[in-house]
Chimera marker file (.cmm) of the C-alpha trace (Angstrom):
<marker_set name="trace">
<marker id="1" x="0.000" y="0.000" z="0.000" r="1" g="1" b="0" radius="0.5"/>
<marker id="2" x="1.752" y="3.158" z="-1.186" r="1" g="1" b="0" radius="0.5"/>
<marker id="3" x="1.814" y="6.004" z="1.283" r="1" g="1" b="0" radius="0.5"/>
<marker id="4" x="1.327" y="8.704" z="-1.317" r="1" g="1" b="0" radius="0.5"/>
<marker id="5" x="0.605" y="12.125" z="0.146" r="1" g="1" b="0" radius="0.5"/>
<marker id="6" x="-2.104" y="13.801" z="-1.898" r="1" g="1" b="0" radius="0.5"/>
<marker id="7" x="-3.397" y="17.256" z="-1.129" r="1" g="1" b="0" radius="0.5"/>
<marker id="8" x="-1.937" y="17.349" z="2.366" r="1" g="1" b="0" radius="0.5"/>
<marker id="9" x="-3.361" y="20.791" z="3.134" r="1" g="1" b="0" radius="0.5"/>
<marker id="10" x="-4.977" y="19.594" z="6.392" r="1" g="1" b="0" radius="0.5"/>
<marker id="11" x="-1.855" y="17.854" z="7.658" r="1" g="1" b="0" radius="0.5"/>
<marker id="12" x="0.395" y="19.429" z="10.213" r="1" g="1" b="0" radius="0.5"/>
<marker id="13" x="4.011" y="19.981" z="9.155" r="1" g="1" b="0" radius="0.5"/>
<marker id="14" x="5.020" y="17.182" z="11.586" r="1" g="1" b="0" radius="0.5"/>
<marker id="15" x="2.507" y="14.746" z="10.041" r="1" g="1" b="0" radius="0.5"/>
<marker id="16" x="3.588" y="15.695" z="6.500" r="1" g="1" b="0" radius="0.5"/>
<marker id="17" x="7.255" y="15.135" z="7.417" r="1" g="1" b="0" radius="0.5"/>
<marker id="18" x="6.441" y="11.739" z="8.982" r="1" g="1" b="0" radius="0.5"/>
<marker id="19" x="4.461" y="10.599" z="5.937" r="1" g="1" b="0" radius="0.5"/>
<marker id="20" x="7.178" y="11.700" z="3.579" r="1" g="1" b="0" radius="0.5"/>
<marker id="21" x="9.783" y="9.780" z="5.590" r="1" g="1" b="0" radius="0.5"/>
<marker id="22" x="7.605" y="6.652" z="5.379" r="1" g="1" b="0" radius="0.5"/>
<marker id="23" x="7.169" y="7.209" z="1.671" r="1" g="1" b="0" radius="0.5"/>
<marker id="24" x="10.927" y="7.473" z="1.167" r="1" g="1" b="0" radius="0.5"/>
<marker id="25" x="11.593" y="4.342" z="3.239" r="1" g="1" b="0" radius="0.5"/>
<marker id="26" x="8.909" y="2.451" z="1.309" r="1" g="1" b="0" radius="0.5"/>
<marker id="27" x="10.435" y="3.511" z="-2.020" r="1" g="1" b="0" radius="0.5"/>
<marker id="28" x="13.911" y="2.334" z="-0.935" r="1" g="1" b="0" radius="0.5"/>
<marker id="29" x="12.508" y="-1.028" z="0.158" r="1" g="1" b="0" radius="0.5"/>
<marker id="30" x="10.606" y="-1.541" z="-3.083" r="1" g="1" b="0" radius="0.5"/>
<marker id="31" x="13.601" y="-0.579" z="-5.196" r="1" g="1" b="0" radius="0.5"/>
<marker id="32" x="15.750" y="-3.106" z="-3.322" r="1" g="1" b="0" radius="0.5"/>
<marker id="33" x="13.292" y="-5.781" z="-4.460" r="1" g="1" b="0" radius="0.5"/>
<marker id="34" x="13.393" y="-4.446" z="-8.027" r="1" g="1" b="0" radius="0.5"/>
<marker id="35" x="17.217" y="-4.517" z="-7.935" r="1" g="1" b="0" radius="0.5"/>
<marker id="36" x="17.188" y="-8.154" z="-6.827" r="1" g="1" b="0" radius="0.5"/>
<marker id="37" x="14.721" y="-9.085" z="-9.553" r="1" g="1" b="0" radius="0.5"/>
<marker id="38" x="16.807" y="-7.363" z="-12.244" r="1" g="1" b="0" radius="0.5"/>
<marker id="39" x="19.967" y="-9.078" z="-10.970" r="1" g="1" b="0" radius="0.5"/>
<marker id="40" x="18.257" y="-12.463" z="-11.239" r="1" g="1" b="0" radius="0.5"/>
<marker id="41" x="17.116" y="-11.657" z="-14.777" r="1" g="1" b="0" radius="0.5"/>
<marker id="42" x="20.710" y="-10.685" z="-15.597" r="1" g="1" b="0" radius="0.5"/>
<marker id="43" x="21.912" y="-14.022" z="-14.188" r="1" g="1" b="0" radius="0.5"/>
<marker id="44" x="19.539" y="-15.721" z="-16.635" r="1" g="1" b="0" radius="0.5"/>
<marker id="45" x="21.139" y="-13.703" z="-19.482" r="1" g="1" b="0" radius="0.5"/>
<marker id="46" x="17.809" y="-12.071" z="-20.279" r="1" g="1" b="0" radius="0.5"/>
<marker id="47" x="17.742" y="-8.829" z="-22.190" r="1" g="1" b="0" radius="0.5"/>
<marker id="48" x="15.218" y="-6.281" z="-20.951" r="1" g="1" b="0" radius="0.5"/>
<marker id="49" x="12.861" y="-6.937" z="-23.904" r="1" g="1" b="0" radius="0.5"/>
<marker id="50" x="13.069" y="-10.672" z="-23.175" r="1" g="1" b="0" radius="0.5"/>
<marker id="51" x="12.473" y="-10.054" z="-19.461" r="1" g="1" b="0" radius="0.5"/>
<marker id="52" x="9.405" y="-7.975" z="-20.298" r="1" g="1" b="0" radius="0.5"/>
<marker id="53" x="8.058" y="-10.672" z="-22.613" r="1" g="1" b="0" radius="0.5"/>
<marker id="54" x="8.559" y="-13.493" z="-20.089" r="1" g="1" b="0" radius="0.5"/>
<marker id="55" x="6.995" y="-11.441" z="-17.287" r="1" g="1" b="0" radius="0.5"/>
<marker id="56" x="4.082" y="-10.227" z="-19.388" r="1" g="1" b="0" radius="0.5"/>
<marker id="57" x="4.985" y="-6.600" z="-18.727" r="1" g="1" b="0" radius="0.5"/>
<marker id="58" x="5.333" y="-3.789" z="-21.245" r="1" g="1" b="0" radius="0.5"/>
<marker id="59" x="8.944" y="-3.256" z="-22.347" r="1" g="1" b="0" radius="0.5"/>
<marker id="60" x="8.616" y="0.468" z="-21.577" r="1" g="1" b="0" radius="0.5"/>
<marker id="61" x="7.779" y="-0.409" z="-17.975" r="1" g="1" b="0" radius="0.5"/>
<marker id="62" x="10.857" y="-2.627" z="-17.646" r="1" g="1" b="0" radius="0.5"/>
<marker id="63" x="12.976" y="0.082" z="-19.274" r="1" g="1" b="0" radius="0.5"/>
<marker id="64" x="11.743" y="2.741" z="-16.843" r="1" g="1" b="0" radius="0.5"/>
<marker id="65" x="12.241" y="0.456" z="-13.840" r="1" g="1" b="0" radius="0.5"/>
<marker id="66" x="15.711" y="-0.560" z="-14.985" r="1" g="1" b="0" radius="0.5"/>
<marker id="67" x="16.696" y="3.066" z="-15.505" r="1" g="1" b="0" radius="0.5"/>
<marker id="68" x="15.190" y="4.078" z="-12.132" r="1" g="1" b="0" radius="0.5"/>
<marker id="69" x="12.701" y="6.446" z="-13.749" r="1" g="1" b="0" radius="0.5"/>
<marker id="70" x="9.759" y="4.904" z="-11.897" r="1" g="1" b="0" radius="0.5"/>
<marker id="71" x="9.720" y="6.014" z="-8.293" r="1" g="1" b="0" radius="0.5"/>
<marker id="72" x="6.700" y="3.973" z="-7.137" r="1" g="1" b="0" radius="0.5"/>
<marker id="73" x="6.337" y="0.777" z="-9.156" r="1" g="1" b="0" radius="0.5"/>
<marker id="74" x="2.958" y="-0.918" z="-9.049" r="1" g="1" b="0" radius="0.5"/>
<marker id="75" x="2.831" y="-3.998" z="-6.832" r="1" g="1" b="0" radius="0.5"/>
<marker id="76" x="1.429" y="-6.111" z="-9.652" r="1" g="1" b="0" radius="0.5"/>
<marker id="77" x="4.344" y="-5.144" z="-11.892" r="1" g="1" b="0" radius="0.5"/>
<marker id="78" x="6.923" y="-6.084" z="-9.263" r="1" g="1" b="0" radius="0.5"/>
<marker id="79" x="5.021" y="-9.317" z="-8.592" r="1" g="1" b="0" radius="0.5"/>
<marker id="80" x="5.033" y="-10.261" z="-12.305" r="1" g="1" b="0" radius="0.5"/>
<marker id="81" x="8.751" y="-9.531" z="-12.630" r="1" g="1" b="0" radius="0.5"/>
<marker id="82" x="9.561" y="-11.475" z="-9.463" r="1" g="1" b="0" radius="0.5"/>
<marker id="83" x="7.466" y="-14.419" z="-10.610" r="1" g="1" b="0" radius="0.5"/>
<marker id="84" x="9.217" y="-14.431" z="-13.993" r="1" g="1" b="0" radius="0.5"/>
<marker id="85" x="12.635" y="-14.922" z="-12.352" r="1" g="1" b="0" radius="0.5"/>
<marker id="86" x="11.328" y="-17.569" z="-9.953" r="1" g="1" b="0" radius="0.5"/>
<marker id="87" x="10.828" y="-15.548" z="-6.772" r="1" g="1" b="0" radius="0.5"/>
<marker id="88" x="7.819" y="-15.790" z="-4.525" r="1" g="1" b="0" radius="0.5"/>
<marker id="89" x="6.703" y="-12.217" z="-3.928" r="1" g="1" b="0" radius="0.5"/>
<marker id="90" x="4.538" y="-11.393" z="-0.957" r="1" g="1" b="0" radius="0.5"/>
<marker id="91" x="3.929" y="-7.820" z="0.125" r="1" g="1" b="0" radius="0.5"/>
<marker id="92" x="4.777" y="-7.324" z="3.796" r="1" g="1" b="0" radius="0.5"/>
<marker id="93" x="6.150" y="-4.287" z="5.522" r="1" g="1" b="0" radius="0.5"/>
<marker id="94" x="9.801" y="-4.515" z="6.540" r="1" g="1" b="0" radius="0.5"/>
<marker id="95" x="10.283" y="-4.658" z="10.329" r="1" g="1" b="0" radius="0.5"/>
<marker id="96" x="11.895" y="-1.201" z="10.542" r="1" g="1" b="0" radius="0.5"/>
<marker id="97" x="8.970" y="0.411" z="8.726" r="1" g="1" b="0" radius="0.5"/>
<marker id="98" x="6.427" y="-1.416" z="10.914" r="1" g="1" b="0" radius="0.5"/>
<marker id="99" x="8.230" y="-0.275" z="14.073" r="1" g="1" b="0" radius="0.5"/>
<marker id="100" x="8.235" y="3.313" z="12.849" r="1" g="1" b="0" radius="0.5"/>
<marker id="101" x="4.498" y="3.196" z="12.069" r="1" g="1" b="0" radius="0.5"/>
<marker id="102" x="3.708" y="1.621" z="15.472" r="1" g="1" b="0" radius="0.5"/>
<marker id="103" x="5.718" y="4.277" z="17.322" r="1" g="1" b="0" radius="0.5"/>
<marker id="104" x="3.801" y="6.994" z="15.506" r="1" g="1" b="0" radius="0.5"/>
<marker id="105" x="0.427" y="5.326" z="16.187" r="1" g="1" b="0" radius="0.5"/>
<marker id="106" x="1.361" y="5.360" z="19.814" r="1" g="1" b="0" radius="0.5"/>
<link id1="1" id2="2" r="1" g="1" b="0" radius="0.2"/>
<link id1="2" id2="3" r="1" g="1" b="0" radius="0.2"/>
<link id1="3" id2="4" r="1" g="1" b="0" radius="0.2"/>
<link id1="4" id2="5" r="1" g="1" b="0" radius="0.2"/>
<link id1="5" id2="6" r="1" g="1" b="0" radius="0.2"/>
<link id1="6" id2="7" r="1" g="1" b="0" radius="0.2"/>
<link id1="7" id2="8" r="1" g="1" b="0" radius="0.2"/>
<link id1="8" id2="9" r="1" g="1" b="0" radius="0.2"/>
<link id1="9" id2="10" r="1" g="1" b="0" radius="0.2"/>
<link id1="10" id2="11" r="1" g="1" b="0" radius="0.2"/>
<link id1="11" id2="12" r="1" g="1" b="0" radius="0.2"/>
<link id1="12" id2="13" r="1" g="1" b="0" radius="0.2"/>
<link id1="13" id2="14" r="1" g="1" b="0" radius="0.2"/>
<link id1="14" id2="15" r="1" g="1" b="0" radius="0.2"/>
<link id1="15" id2="16" r="1" g="1" b="0" radius="0.2"/>
<link id1="16" id2="17" r="1" g="1" b="0" radius="0.2"/>
<link id1="17" id2="18" r="1" g="1" b="0" radius="0.2"/>
<link id1="18" id2="19" r="1" g="1" b="0" radius="0.2"/>
<link id1="19" id2="20" r="1" g="1" b="0" radius="0.2"/>
<link id1="20" id2="21" r="1" g="1" b="0" radius="0.2"/>
<link id1="21" id2="22" r="1" g="1" b="0" radius="0.2"/>
<link id1="22" id2="23" r="1" g="1" b="0" radius="0.2"/>
<link id1="23" id2="24" r="1" g="1" b="0" radius="0.2"/>
<link id1="24" id2="25" r="1" g="1" b="0" radius="0.2"/>
<link id1="25" id2="26" r="1" g="1" b="0" radius="0.2"/>
<link id1="26" id2="27" r="1" g="1" b="0" radius="0.2"/>
<link id1="27" id2="28" r="1" g="1" b="0" radius="0.2"/>
<link id1="28" id2="29" r="1" g="1" b="0" radius="0.2"/>
<link id1="29" id2="30" r="1" g="1" b="0" radius="0.2"/>
<link id1="30" id2="31" r="1" g="1" b="0" radius="0.2"/>
<link id1="31" id2="32" r="1" g="1" b="0" radius="0.2"/>
<link id1="32" id2="33" r="1" g="1" b="0" radius="0.2"/>
<link id1="33" id2="34" r="1" g="1" b="0" radius="0.2"/>
<link id1="34" id2="35" r="1" g="1" b="0" radius="0.2"/>
<link id1="35" id2="36" r="1" g="1" b="0" radius="0.2"/>
<link id1="36" id2="37" r="1" g="1" b="0" radius="0.2"/>
<link id1="37" id2="38" r="1" g="1" b="0" radius="0.2"/>
<link id1="38" id2="39" r="1" g="1" b="0" radius="0.2"/>
<link id1="39" id2="40" r="1" g="1" b="0" radius="0.2"/>
<link id1="40" id2="41" r="1" g="1" b="0" radius="0.2"/>
<link id1="41" id2="42" r="1" g="1" b="0" radius="0.2"/>
<link id1="42" id2="43" r="1" g="1" b="0" radius="0.2"/>
<link id1="43" id2="44" r="1" g="1" b="0" radius="0.2"/>
<link id1="44" id2="45" r="1" g="1" b="0" radius="0.2"/>
<link id1="45" id2="46" r="1" g="1" b="0" radius="0.2"/>
<link id1="46" id2="47" r="1" g="1" b="0" radius="0.2"/>
<link id1="47" id2="48" r="1" g="1" b="0" radius="0.2"/>
<link id1="48" id2="49" r="1" g="1" b="0" radius="0.2"/>
<link id1="49" id2="50" r="1" g="1" b="0" radius="0.2"/>
<link id1="50" id2="51" r="1" g="1" b="0" radius="0.2"/>
<link id1="51" id2="52" r="1" g="1" b="0" radius="0.2"/>
<link id1="52" id2="53" r="1" g="1" b="0" radius="0.2"/>
<link id1="53" id2="54" r="1" g="1" b="0" radius="0.2"/>
<link id1="54" id2="55" r="1" g="1" b="0" radius="0.2"/>
<link id1="55" id2="56" r="1" g="1" b="0" radius="0.2"/>
<link id1="56" id2="57" r="1" g="1" b="0" radius="0.2"/>
<link id1="57" id2="58" r="1" g="1" b="0" radius="0.2"/>
<link id1="58" id2="59" r="1" g="1" b="0" radius="0.2"/>
<link id1="59" id2="60" r="1" g="1" b="0" radius="0.2"/>
<link id1="60" id2="61" r="1" g="1" b="0" radius="0.2"/>
<link id1="61" id2="62" r="1" g="1" b="0" radius="0.2"/>
<link id1="62" id2="63" r="1" g="1" b="0" radius="0.2"/>
<link id1="63" id2="64" r="1" g="1" b="0" radius="0.2"/>
<link id1="64" id2="65" r="1" g="1" b="0" radius="0.2"/>
<link id1="65" id2="66" r="1" g="1" b="0" radius="0.2"/>
<link id1="66" id2="67" r="1" g="1" b="0" radius="0.2"/>
<link id1="67" id2="68" r="1" g="1" b="0" radius="0.2"/>
<link id1="68" id2="69" r="1" g="1" b="0" radius="0.2"/>
<link id1="69" id2="70" r="1" g="1" b="0" radius="0.2"/>
<link id1="70" id2="71" r="1" g="1" b="0" radius="0.2"/>
<link id1="71" id2="72" r="1" g="1" b="0" radius="0.2"/>
<link id1="72" id2="73" r="1" g="1" b="0" radius="0.2"/>
<link id1="73" id2="74" r="1" g="1" b="0" radius="0.2"/>
<link id1="74" id2="75" r="1" g="1" b="0" radius="0.2"/>
<link id1="75" id2="76" r="1" g="1" b="0" radius="0.2"/>
<link id1="76" id2="77" r="1" g="1" b="0" radius="0.2"/>
<link id1="77" id2="78" r="1" g="1" b="0" radius="0.2"/>
<link id1="78" id2="79" r="1" g="1" b="0" radius="0.2"/>
<link id1="79" id2="80" r="1" g="1" b="0" radius="0.2"/>
<link id1="80" id2="81" r="1" g="1" b="0" radius="0.2"/>
<link id1="81" id2="82" r="1" g="1" b="0" radius="0.2"/>
<link id1="82" id2="83" r="1" g="1" b="0" radius="0.2"/>
<link id1="83" id2="84" r="1" g="1" b="0" radius="0.2"/>
<link id1="84" id2="85" r="1" g="1" b="0" radius="0.2"/>
<link id1="85" id2="86" r="1" g="1" b="0" radius="0.2"/>
<link id1="86" id2="87" r="1" g="1" b="0" radius="0.2"/>
<link id1="87" id2="88" r="1" g="1" b="0" radius="0.2"/>
<link id1="88" id2="89" r="1" g="1" b="0" radius="0.2"/>
<link id1="89" id2="90" r="1" g="1" b="0" radius="0.2"/>
<link id1="90" id2="91" r="1" g="1" b="0" radius="0.2"/>
<link id1="91" id2="92" r="1" g="1" b="0" radius="0.2"/>
<link id1="92" id2="93" r="1" g="1" b="0" radius="0.2"/>
<link id1="93" id2="94" r="1" g="1" b="0" radius="0.2"/>
<link id1="94" id2="95" r="1" g="1" b="0" radius="0.2"/>
<link id1="95" id2="96" r="1" g="1" b="0" radius="0.2"/>
<link id1="96" id2="97" r="1" g="1" b="0" radius="0.2"/>
<link id1="97" id2="98" r="1" g="1" b="0" radius="0.2"/>
<link id1="98" id2="99" r="1" g="1" b="0" radius="0.2"/>
<link id1="99" id2="100" r="1" g="1" b="0" radius="0.2"/>
<link id1="100" id2="101" r="1" g="1" b="0" radius="0.2"/>
<link id1="101" id2="102" r="1" g="1" b="0" radius="0.2"/>
<link id1="102" id2="103" r="1" g="1" b="0" radius="0.2"/>
<link id1="103" id2="104" r="1" g="1" b="0" radius="0.2"/>
<link id1="104" id2="105" r="1" g="1" b="0" radius="0.2"/>
<link id1="105" id2="106" r="1" g="1" b="0" radius="0.2"/>
</marker_set>
């Protein structure tokens, strides 16, 4: 579940800062998964067009992910790419992110 801040006019500066820090942490976590998936595709000697074809994802999407142009990849896209290289992908929050959210919830 992306923590995208949209129209945060009613948020306090503290709340906005907290949400943005979660968003940044989430993006780093997701990109670590994408990096692992691309490394596994590389190990299989797949070109990016071949990777896209095997995963059932548009080549432009793979190109943007590989070039780090996509900041928040869709979960389904990451799932398809992970499945194509043989990974089981299950969306769970990393422990550090969960701890941060629990501390904030109080």
